[in-house]
MDTraj code that builds the backbone (N, CA, C; nanometers):
import mdtraj as md
import numpy as np

residues = "ASP LEU VAL SER SER LEU ASP ALA GLY TYR ALA ALA ARG TYR GLU ALA GLU ALA ASP THR TRP GLY TYR PHE VAL ASP GLY ASN PHE VAL LYS PHE LYS ASP ASP GLN GLN THR ALA VAL GLY ALA LEU GLY PHE THR VAL ASN GLN LYS ILE VAL GLU ALA GLY VAL THR TYR ARG LEU SER GLU GLN LEU ARG VAL TYR GLY GLY GLY ARG TYR GLN LYS VAL ASP THR ASP VAL THR LEU PRO VAL ILE GLY GLU ARG SER ILE GLY ASP SER TRP ALA ASP GLY ILE ILE GLY LEU LEU TRP HIS PRO VAL ASN THR GLU LYS TRP SER LEU ARG ALA ARG THR ASP ILE GLY ALA GLY ASP SER ASP SER VAL TRP GLN PHE GLY ILE GLY GLY GLY TYR HIS PHE ASN ASN THR VAL SER LEU LEU LEU ALA TYR ARG TYR LEU ASP THR ASP PHE GLU SER ASP GLN PHE LYS TRP ASP VAL ALA GLN SER GLY PHE GLY ILE GLY LEU GLY PHE ARG TRP".split()
xyz = np.array([
    [0.7650, 0.8416, 1.0939],
    [0.7944, 0.8922, 1.2368],
    [0.7166, 0.7832, 1.3588],
    [0.6366, 0.6712, 1.2425],
    [0.5503, 0.5829, 1.3548],
    [0.6511, 0.4204, 1.3594],
    [0.7891, 0.4850, 1.2953],
    [0.8404, 0.3003, 1.3282],
    [0.8412, 0.2751, 1.4153],
    [0.8892, 0.2772, 1.5095],
    [0.9096, 0.2387, 1.6797],
    [0.7418, 0.1667, 1.7244],
    [0.6508, 0.2684, 1.6537],
    [0.5142, 0.2015, 1.7327],
    [0.4916, 0.0702, 1.6174],
    [0.5330, 0.0149, 1.5073],
    [0.5100, -0.0805, 1.4133],
    [0.5114, -0.2371, 1.4848],
    [0.3394, -0.2574, 1.4841],
    [0.3533, -0.3690, 1.5553],
    [0.3324, -0.4935, 1.4599],
    [0.2865, -0.4916, 1.3076],
    [0.3055, -0.5843, 1.2070],
    [0.2898, -0.4842, 1.0502],
    [0.3457, -0.5590, 1.0136],
    [0.3051, -0.5584, 0.8226],
    [0.3692, -0.6421, 0.7249],
    [0.2390, -0.6416, 0.6457],
    [0.2502, -0.7212, 0.5692],
    [0.2120, -0.7404, 0.4132],
    [0.2402, -0.7602, 0.3218],
    [0.2330, -0.7183, 0.1998],
    [0.2100, -0.8894, 0.0789],
    [0.1442, -0.8510, -0.0428],
    [0.1432, -0.9460, -0.1299],
    [0.0855, -0.8538, -0.2888],
    [0.1951, -0.9596, -0.3731],
    [0.1385, -0.8656, -0.4567],
    [0.1436, -0.9782, -0.5595],
    [0.0300, -1.0381, -0.6410],
    [-0.0175, -1.1303, -0.7660],
    [0.0000, -1.0646, -0.9348],
    [0.0812, -1.0997, -1.0247],
    [0.0790, -1.0183, -1.1704],
    [0.0500, -1.0785, -1.2363],
    [-0.0319, -1.1329, -1.3297],
    [-0.0067, -1.2294, -1.4492],
    [-0.0194, -1.1288, -1.5809],
    [0.0503, -1.1629, -1.6667],
    [0.0435, -1.0924, -1.8354],
    [0.0757, -1.1797, -1.9375],
    [-0.0867, -1.1618, -2.0720],
    [-0.0666, -1.2555, -2.1569],
    [-0.0240, -1.1829, -2.2917],
    [0.0413, -1.1913, -2.3927],
    [0.0549, -1.0502, -2.4660],
    [0.0422, -0.9057, -2.4268],
    [-0.0583, -0.8732, -2.4505],
    [-0.1008, -0.7044, -2.3982],
    [-0.1456, -0.7007, -2.3209],
    [-0.2347, -0.7849, -2.2283],
    [-0.3096, -0.7424, -2.1402],
    [-0.2828, -0.8547, -1.9855],
    [-0.2732, -0.7695, -1.9000],
    [-0.2797, -0.8488, -1.7765],
    [-0.3480, -0.7795, -1.6643],
    [-0.2893, -0.8782, -1.5486],
    [-0.4016, -0.7880, -1.4331],
    [-0.3077, -0.8258, -1.2917],
    [-0.4030, -0.7285, -1.1922],
    [-0.2965, -0.7680, -1.0864],
    [-0.3938, -0.7786, -0.9663],
    [-0.3586, -0.8146, -0.8494],
    [-0.3962, -0.8141, -0.7467],
    [-0.2995, -0.7550, -0.5917],
    [-0.3389, -0.6817, -0.5553],
    [-0.2059, -0.6364, -0.3949],
    [-0.2764, -0.6288, -0.3121],
    [-0.1945, -0.6591, -0.2120],
    [-0.2905, -0.6652, -0.0586],
    [-0.1689, -0.5666, 0.0203],
    [-0.2095, -0.5207, 0.1027],
    [-0.1206, -0.4752, 0.2256],
    [-0.1921, -0.4881, 0.3417],
    [-0.1194, -0.5020, 0.5216],
    [-0.1374, -0.5005, 0.6001],
    [-0.0829, -0.3993, 0.7039],
    [-0.1107, -0.3000, 0.7741],
    [-0.0255, -0.2834, 0.8505],
    [-0.1257, -0.2521, 0.9759],
    [-0.0191, -0.2637, 1.0932],
    [-0.0275, -0.2096, 1.2543],
    [0.0504, -0.1328, 1.3340],
    [-0.0310, -0.0424, 1.4299],
    [0.0622, 0.0299, 1.4688],
    [-0.0192, 0.0560, 1.6057],
    [0.0875, 0.0353, 1.6899],
    [0.0006, 0.0342, 1.8324],
    [0.1301, 0.0655, 1.9356],
    [0.1049, 0.1627, 1.9998],
    [0.1348, 0.2278, 2.1290],
    [0.0687, 0.2674, 2.2585],
    [0.1359, 0.1724, 2.3696],
    [0.0843, 0.2167, 2.4842],
    [0.1946, 0.2655, 2.6211],
    [0.1299, 0.3711, 2.6622],
    [0.2068, 0.4637, 2.7973],
    [0.0979, 0.4307, 2.9256],
    [0.2011, 0.4306, 3.0057],
    [0.0942, 0.4732, 3.1088],
    [0.1469, 0.6350, 3.1749],
    [0.0178, 0.6526, 3.2569],
    [0.1000, 0.8138, 3.2778],
    [0.0551, 0.8457, 3.4367],
    [0.0214, 0.9510, 3.4874],
    [0.0095, 0.9776, 3.6001],
    [-0.1263, 0.9761, 3.6236],
    [-0.2195, 0.9928, 3.5453],
    [-0.4237, 0.9649, 3.5470],
    [-0.4423, 0.8254, 3.4833],
    [-0.3636, 0.7624, 3.4321],
    [-0.4017, 0.6027, 3.3795],
    [-0.3564, 0.6439, 3.2484],
    [-0.4368, 0.4889, 3.1988],
    [-0.3268, 0.4336, 3.0473],
    [-0.3518, 0.5820, 2.9546],
    [-0.2704, 0.5669, 2.8409],
    [-0.2887, 0.6118, 2.7118],
    [-0.1754, 0.5056, 2.6474],
    [-0.3106, 0.4926, 2.5029],
    [-0.2554, 0.4015, 2.4174],
    [-0.3296, 0.4409, 2.2533],
    [-0.3314, 0.3966, 2.1746],
    [-0.3707, 0.3907, 2.0280],
    [-0.3149, 0.2758, 1.9553],
    [-0.4231, 0.2111, 1.8787],
    [-0.4098, 0.0752, 1.8380],
    [-0.4481, 0.1570, 1.6402],
    [-0.3659, 0.1522, 1.5779],
    [-0.4359, 0.1447, 1.4003],
    [-0.4189, 0.0449, 1.3428],
    [-0.5266, -0.0088, 1.2517],
    [-0.5021, -0.1171, 1.1526],
    [-0.5467, -0.0892, 1.0146],
    [-0.4637, -0.0759, 0.9866],
    [-0.4873, 0.0027, 0.7786],
    [-0.5250, -0.1915, 0.7058],
    [-0.5877, -0.1869, 0.6241],
    [-0.5969, -0.2737, 0.5140],
    [-0.6080, -0.1859, 0.3965],
    [-0.5491, -0.2375, 0.3162],
    [-0.5476, -0.2245, 0.1699],
    [-0.5688, -0.2884, 0.0897],
    [-0.6504, -0.2934, -0.0422],
    [-0.6135, -0.4070, -0.1635],
    [-0.6365, -0.3165, -0.2985],
    [-0.5297, -0.3479, -0.3974],
    [-0.5887, -0.2995, -0.5423],
    [-0.5704, -0.3805, -0.6036],
    [-0.6646, -0.4178, -0.6851],
    [-0.7177, -0.4622, -0.8313],
    [-0.7104, -0.4219, -0.9631],
    [-0.6859, -0.4760, -1.0609],
    [-0.6606, -0.3705, -1.1926],
    [-0.6112, -0.4777, -1.3075],
    [-0.6390, -0.4000, -1.4027],
    [-0.5862, -0.4572, -1.5585],
    [-0.4741, -0.3389, -1.5891],
    [-0.3525, -0.4355, -1.6718],
    [-0.2592, -0.3269, -1.7428],
    [-0.3032, -0.3707, -1.9253],
    [-0.2382, -0.2981, -1.9693],
    [-0.2305, -0.2801, -2.0898],
    [-0.0640, -0.2274, -2.1666],
    [-0.0301, -0.3062, -2.1947],
    [0.1133, -0.2723, -2.2359],
    [0.1467, -0.1958, -2.4092],
    [0.1870, -0.0460, -2.3953],
    [0.2498, 0.0038, -2.4113],
    [0.3070, -0.0484, -2.5660],
    [0.4188, -0.0750, -2.4761],
    [0.5622, -0.0885, -2.4888],
    [0.6416, -0.2034, -2.3918],
    [0.7729, -0.2516, -2.4697],
    [0.8274, -0.3351, -2.3789],
    [0.8517, -0.2775, -2.2163],
    [0.8214, -0.1337, -2.2558],
    [0.8722, -0.0871, -2.0866],
    [0.7708, -0.0246, -2.0239],
    [0.6810, -0.0074, -2.0557],
    [0.5569, 0.1190, -2.0601],
    [0.4203, 0.0163, -2.0247],
    [0.3222, 0.0567, -1.9300],
    [0.2138, -0.0009, -1.9217],
    [0.1452, 0.0090, -1.8336],
    [0.0136, 0.0959, -1.9368],
    [-0.1073, 0.1835, -1.8014],
    [-0.1809, 0.0742, -1.7144],
    [-0.2430, 0.1365, -1.6485],
    [-0.2932, 0.0436, -1.5505],
    [-0.4387, 0.1114, -1.5046],
    [-0.5826, 0.0158, -1.4909],
    [-0.6820, 0.0741, -1.4314],
    [-0.7051, -0.0027, -1.2929],
    [-0.8144, 0.0253, -1.2443],
    [-0.8334, -0.0622, -1.1117],
    [-0.9335, 0.0654, -1.0108],
    [-0.8963, -0.0307, -0.8955],
    [-0.9524, -0.0137, -0.7882],
    [-0.8623, 0.0307, -0.6489],
    [-0.8863, 0.0668, -0.5631],
    [-0.7885, 0.0122, -0.4041],
    [-0.9180, 0.0507, -0.3421],
    [-0.9293, -0.0393, -0.2219],
    [-1.0092, 0.0013, -0.1259],
    [-0.8697, -0.0258, -0.0032],
    [-0.9628, 0.0661, 0.0936],
    [-0.8590, 0.1226, 0.2118],
    [-0.9804, 0.0884, 0.3452],
    [-0.9505, 0.0545, 0.4096],
    [-0.9704, 0.0154, 0.5784],
    [-0.8829, 0.0857, 0.6956],
    [-1.0018, 0.1574, 0.7637],
    [-0.9106, 0.1842, 0.9026],
    [-0.9531, 0.1857, 1.0057],
    [-0.9005, 0.0672, 1.0989],
    [-0.9670, 0.0849, 1.2235],
    [-0.8888, 0.1172, 1.3317],
    [-0.9532, 0.2361, 1.4350],
    [-0.8424, 0.3086, 1.5153],
    [-0.9161, 0.2842, 1.6996],
    [-0.8238, 0.2399, 1.7388],
    [-0.8669, 0.2607, 1.8861],
    [-0.7734, 0.3231, 1.9592],
    [-0.8549, 0.3948, 2.0160],
    [-0.7439, 0.4678, 2.1604],
    [-0.8406, 0.4790, 2.3070],
    [-0.7473, 0.4737, 2.3807],
    [-0.7470, 0.4531, 2.5787],
    [-0.6954, 0.5743, 2.5852],
    [-0.8029, 0.6580, 2.6512],
    [-0.7675, 0.7979, 2.7072],
    [-0.7495, 0.8008, 2.8316],
    [-0.6628, 0.8477, 2.9337],
    [-0.7034, 0.8670, 3.0927],
    [-0.8481, 0.9012, 3.1243],
    [-0.8865, 0.8349, 3.2447],
    [-1.0195, 0.9079, 3.2828],
    [-1.1887, 0.8393, 3.2032],
    [-1.1392, 0.8850, 3.0415],
    [-1.2518, 0.8630, 2.9462],
    [-1.2732, 0.6864, 2.9427],
    [-1.1606, 0.6378, 2.8857],
    [-1.1652, 0.4648, 2.8489],
    [-1.1563, 0.4346, 2.7117],
    [-1.1718, 0.3610, 2.6631],
    [-1.0826, 0.3158, 2.5320],
    [-1.2567, 0.3542, 2.4276],
    [-1.2088, 0.3828, 2.3014],
    [-1.3195, 0.4529, 2.2146],
    [-1.2370, 0.3977, 2.0428],
    [-1.3615, 0.3807, 1.9642],
    [-1.3353, 0.3212, 1.8650],
    [-1.3983, 0.4136, 1.7472],
    [-1.2570, 0.4176, 1.6236],
    [-1.3769, 0.4808, 1.5010],
    [-1.2912, 0.4171, 1.3796],
    [-1.3492, 0.4294, 1.2865],
    [-1.2893, 0.3913, 1.1359],
    [-1.3667, 0.4581, 1.0772],
    [-1.3369, 0.3402, 0.9369],
    [-1.4114, 0.3818, 0.8372],
    [-1.3846, 0.2989, 0.6804],
    [-1.4016, 0.2629, 0.6125],
    [-1.3670, 0.2075, 0.4477],
    [-1.4035, 0.2646, 0.3433],
    [-1.3289, 0.2614, 0.2660],
    [-1.3904, 0.3525, 0.1117],
    [-1.2734, 0.2567, -0.0174],
    [-1.3548, 0.3105, -0.1264],
    [-1.2537, 0.2616, -0.2510],
    [-1.2907, 0.3534, -0.3608],
    [-1.1438, 0.3812, -0.4091],
    [-1.1817, 0.4690, -0.5720],
    [-1.1261, 0.4132, -0.6515],
    [-1.1466, 0.4477, -0.7721],
    [-1.1070, 0.4189, -0.8650],
    [-0.9750, 0.4829, -0.9248],
    [-0.8183, 0.3723, -0.9931],
    [-0.6787, 0.4309, -1.0110],
    [-0.6868, 0.4538, -1.1472],
    [-0.6189, 0.4742, -1.2098],
    [-0.5378, 0.4901, -1.3688],
    [-0.4642, 0.5017, -1.3108],
    [-0.3192, 0.4359, -1.3710],
    [-0.1644, 0.4912, -1.3832],
    [-0.0898, 0.4533, -1.5153],
    [0.0595, 0.4459, -1.4361],
    [0.1696, 0.4391, -1.5373],
    [0.2555, 0.3203, -1.5022],
    [0.3182, 0.1991, -1.5501],
    [0.4240, 0.1114, -1.5052],
    [0.4970, 0.1259, -1.6373],
    [0.6004, 0.1997, -1.5954],
    [0.7281, 0.1772, -1.5949],
    [0.8190, 0.0426, -1.5659],
    [0.9368, -0.0201, -1.6869],
    [1.0043, -0.1125, -1.6962],
    [1.1139, -0.1090, -1.7793],
    [1.1887, 0.0332, -1.7441],
    [1.3294, 0.0663, -1.7737],
    [1.4577, -0.0809, -1.7860],
    [1.4538, -0.1350, -1.6699],
    [1.5787, -0.2409, -1.6864],
    [1.4661, -0.4358, -1.6393],
    [1.4973, -0.5066, -1.7753],
    [1.4515, -0.6349, -1.7035],
    [1.5410, -0.7478, -1.7513],
    [1.6348, -0.7545, -1.7447],
    [1.7019, -0.8551, -1.7746],
    [1.7225, -1.0167, -1.7399],
    [1.8573, -1.0574, -1.7275],
    [1.7838, -1.1800, -1.6593],
    [1.8537, -1.2166, -1.5210],
    [1.9064, -1.1208, -1.4094],
    [1.9543, -1.0773, -1.3266],
    [1.8369, -0.9955, -1.2923],
    [1.8685, -0.8543, -1.3280],
    [1.8001, -0.7749, -1.2875],
    [1.6751, -0.7167, -1.3620],
    [1.6104, -0.6242, -1.2346],
    [1.4836, -0.5807, -1.2953],
    [1.4726, -0.3903, -1.2033],
    [1.4092, -0.3457, -1.2622],
    [1.4206, -0.2241, -1.2021],
    [1.2567, -0.1614, -1.2515],
    [1.1841, -0.0853, -1.1623],
    [1.0354, -0.0512, -1.1943],
    [0.9638, 0.0306, -1.1296],
    [0.9080, 0.1634, -1.1924],
    [0.8484, 0.2174, -1.1163],
    [0.6535, 0.2358, -1.1582],
    [0.6576, 0.3106, -1.0922],
    [0.4800, 0.2941, -1.1221],
    [0.4227, 0.4329, -1.0360],
    [0.3072, 0.4563, -1.1021],
    [0.2593, 0.5979, -1.0585],
    [0.0933, 0.5907, -1.0735],
    [0.0261, 0.6401, -0.9933],
    [-0.1205, 0.6738, -1.0399],
    [-0.2220, 0.7261, -0.9204],
    [-0.3326, 0.8023, -1.0031],
    [-0.4273, 0.8959, -0.9174],
    [-0.5526, 0.8230, -0.9388],
    [-0.5860, 0.8557, -0.8030],
    [-0.7660, 0.7724, -0.8205],
    [-0.8839, 0.9195, -0.7232],
    [-0.9558, 0.8321, -0.8047],
    [-1.0475, 0.9874, -0.6647],
    [-1.2004, 0.8132, -0.6594],
    [-1.2896, 0.8617, -0.5691],
    [-1.4240, 0.7941, -0.5467],
    [-1.4691, 0.8367, -0.4759],
    [-1.4819, 0.7507, -0.3236],
    [-1.5091, 0.7747, -0.2119],
    [-1.4756, 0.8482, -0.1024],
    [-1.3010, 0.8503, -0.1742],
    [-1.2038, 0.9855, -0.1239],
    [-1.2076, 1.1112, -0.2078],
    [-1.1618, 1.2097, -0.1644],
    [-1.1419, 1.3025, -0.2502],
    [-1.0087, 1.3262, -0.3290],
    [-0.9400, 1.2713, -0.2965],
    [-0.8056, 1.2062, -0.3905],
    [-0.7283, 1.1257, -0.3160],
    [-0.6603, 1.0474, -0.4048],
    [-0.5413, 0.9756, -0.3618],
    [-0.4730, 0.9204, -0.4746],
    [-0.3242, 0.9494, -0.4393],
    [-0.2184, 0.9225, -0.5407],
    [-0.1134, 0.8369, -0.4611],
    [-0.0454, 0.7849, -0.5745],
    [0.0852, 0.7169, -0.5196],
    [0.1516, 0.7003, -0.6303],
    [0.2902, 0.6955, -0.5128],
    [0.4508, 0.6113, -0.6395],
    [0.5252, 0.5253, -0.6054],
    [0.5995, 0.4609, -0.6432],
    [0.6206, 0.3382, -0.5970],
    [0.7761, 0.3394, -0.7103],
    [0.8789, 0.2851, -0.6161],
    [0.9561, 0.2562, -0.7167],
    [1.0865, 0.1114, -0.6397],
    [1.1120, 0.0556, -0.7499],
    [1.1750, -0.0863, -0.6674],
    [1.2390, -0.1808, -0.7805],
    [1.3412, -0.2840, -0.7431],
    [1.3978, -0.3461, -0.8069],
    [1.4307, -0.4695, -0.7122],
    [1.4935, -0.5636, -0.8611],
    [1.5127, -0.6745, -0.7637],
    [1.6354, -0.7471, -0.8674],
    [1.6956, -0.8574, -0.7593],
    [1.7897, -0.9858, -0.8295],
    [1.7524, -1.0640, -0.8417],
    [1.7496, -1.1412, -0.9552],
    [1.6881, -1.2678, -0.9751],
    [1.7599, -1.4348, -0.9764],
    [1.7686, -1.4494, -0.8862],
    [1.8504, -1.5798, -0.8832],
    [1.8824, -1.6788, -0.9603],
    [1.7360, -1.7075, -1.0365],
    [1.7204, -1.7616, -1.1055],
    [1.6014, -1.7090, -1.2015],
    [1.5476, -1.8052, -1.2747],
    [1.4011, -1.7984, -1.3633],
    [1.2706, -1.7917, -1.2101],
    [1.3104, -1.8451, -1.1195],
    [1.1974, -1.8410, -1.0276],
    [1.1736, -1.7753, -0.9543],
    [1.3119, -1.7553, -0.8658],
    [1.3179, -1.6748, -0.7409],
    [1.3821, -1.5454, -0.7396],
    [1.3220, -1.4520, -0.6701],
    [1.4203, -1.3179, -0.6426],
    [1.4023, -1.2128, -0.5384],
    [1.4984, -1.1972, -0.5533],
    [1.5051, -1.0723, -0.4084],
    [1.4865, -0.9140, -0.4088],
    [1.3459, -0.8838, -0.3521],
    [1.2694, -0.7348, -0.3768],
    [1.3550, -0.6296, -0.3120],
    [1.3266, -0.5270, -0.3680],
    [1.3328, -0.3996, -0.2817],
    [1.2792, -0.3268, -0.3297],
    [1.1514, -0.2247, -0.2582],
    [1.1209, -0.1065, -0.2964],
    [1.0663, 0.0402, -0.2300],
    [0.9819, 0.0852, -0.2479],
    [0.9623, 0.2090, -0.2142],
    [0.8564, 0.2630, -0.2271],
    [0.7536, 0.3303, -0.1201],
    [0.6355, 0.3381, -0.1967],
    [0.6063, 0.4667, -0.0950],
    [0.4982, 0.5435, -0.2316],
    [0.4705, 0.6629, -0.1172],
    [0.3108, 0.6538, -0.1243],
    [0.2144, 0.6645, -0.0725],
    [0.0776, 0.6884, -0.0872],
    [0.0008, 0.7826, 0.0087],
    [-0.0356, 0.8957, -0.0835],
    [-0.1409, 1.0074, -0.0009],
    [-0.2519, 0.9748, -0.0471],
    [-0.3553, 1.0141, 0.0979],
    [-0.4918, 0.9731, 0.0596],
    [-0.5587, 1.0947, 0.1251],
    [-0.6248, 1.1351, 0.1125],
    [-0.7727, 1.2513, 0.1519],
    [-0.8860, 1.2035, 0.1405],
    [-0.9221, 1.1961, 0.2433],
    [-1.0957, 1.1085, 0.2829],
    [-1.1642, 1.1668, 0.3720],
    [-1.2709, 1.1984, 0.3722],
    [-1.3446, 1.2412, 0.4770],
    [-1.5022, 1.2244, 0.5171],
    [-1.5663, 1.1565, 0.6158],
    [-1.6796, 1.0899, 0.6123],
    [-1.7551, 1.1679, 0.7254],
    [-1.8672, 1.1449, 0.7445],
    [-1.9410, 1.2276, 0.8321],
    [-1.8512, 1.1964, 0.9853],
    [-1.8230, 1.0939, 1.0381],
    [-1.7177, 1.0436, 1.1083],
    [-1.5993, 1.0399, 1.1507],
    [-1.5412, 1.0056, 1.0112],
    [-1.3830, 0.9804, 1.0251],
    [-1.3265, 1.0737, 0.9109],
    [-1.1659, 1.1206, 0.9158],
    [-1.1297, 1.1704, 0.8754],
    [-0.9675, 1.1099, 0.8177],
    [-0.9142, 1.0799, 0.6763],
    [-0.8255, 1.0625, 0.7011],
    [-0.6724, 1.1078, 0.5954],
    [-0.6508, 1.2124, 0.6068],
    [-0.5949, 1.2457, 0.5285],
    [-0.4185, 1.2641, 0.5857],
    [-0.3117, 1.1344, 0.4723],
    [-0.2355, 1.0963, 0.5221],
    [-0.1353, 1.0476, 0.4103],
    [-0.0268, 1.1166, 0.4184],
    [0.0882, 1.0466, 0.3376],
    [0.1273, 0.9376, 0.3975],
    [0.1488, 0.8547, 0.3425],
    [0.2652, 0.7291, 0.4338],
    [0.3716, 0.7105, 0.3042],
    [0.4394, 0.6690, 0.3971],
    [0.6200, 0.6068, 0.2674],
    [0.6766, 0.4859, 0.3636],
    [0.7351, 0.4441, 0.2688],
    [0.7928, 0.3309, 0.3650],
    [0.9067, 0.2134, 0.2167],
    [1.0181, 0.1657, 0.2910],
    [1.0687, 0.0539, 0.2111],
    [1.0063, -0.0683, 0.2438],
    [1.0130, -0.1625, 0.1783],
    [0.9918, -0.3173, 0.1675],
    [1.0972, -0.3898, 0.1177],
    [1.1020, -0.5018, 0.1618],
    [1.2033, -0.5826, 0.1254],
    [1.1297, -0.7518, 0.1312],
    [1.1441, -0.8409, 0.0017],
    [1.0861, -0.9127, 0.0035],
    [1.1201, -1.0387, -0.1506],
    [1.0471, -1.0920, -0.1190],
    [1.1215, -1.2712, -0.2218],
    [1.0111, -1.2749, -0.2860],
    [1.0670, -1.2374, -0.4759],
    [0.9323, -1.2667, -0.5634],
    [0.9212, -1.3810, -0.6068],
    [0.8631, -1.4550, -0.6886],
    [0.8553, -1.5932, -0.7327],
    [0.7563, -1.5839, -0.8503],
    [0.8495, -1.6409, -0.9632],
    [0.7770, -1.6530, -1.0882],
    [0.7580, -1.7807, -1.1347],
    [0.6346, -1.8385, -1.2046],
    [0.5944, -1.9520, -1.2808],
    [0.5494, -1.9715, -1.3769],
])
top = md.Topology()
chain = top.add_chain()
for i, resn in enumerate(residues, 1):
    res = top.add_residue(resn, chain, resSeq=i)
    for name in ("N", "CA", "C"):
        top.add_atom(name, md.element.get_by_symbol(name[0]), res)
traj = md.Trajectory(xyz[None], top)
């Protein structure tokens, strides 16, 4: 629903694996912005969200891994209201996560994987599902397409973030 207000979005993921153990670091940034002029003054909002995940993986089989780690989220919101002016609010929180990564297709040219996790800590609950795949041009470069759904229920004394986010991403993968 907020696509028309999307101002910027970036994501990066690094994974490494040796034998049965591995690790990952994942970062996302998204900025939504919208401004309107009304009869009584300016009305606008800006929302910046940063998400960082890190963890370790353990290979159960060629196609299935379990993982555990943490997810940090930070949300900053600026709202401009007619007559009242600008107000800022936000918060940050961290959660422990545990999940599964399924890799049913991993050929020389194609890959497909799905992951899901659940967590808690500073938030009441957080869970995620993602599916994606890629075409491998060679041993180094891949074109990737993915879908991610993230549901977070966080509340502090000054801030509430009960939000379900989803969307598609496209990117390049590099392997060495």
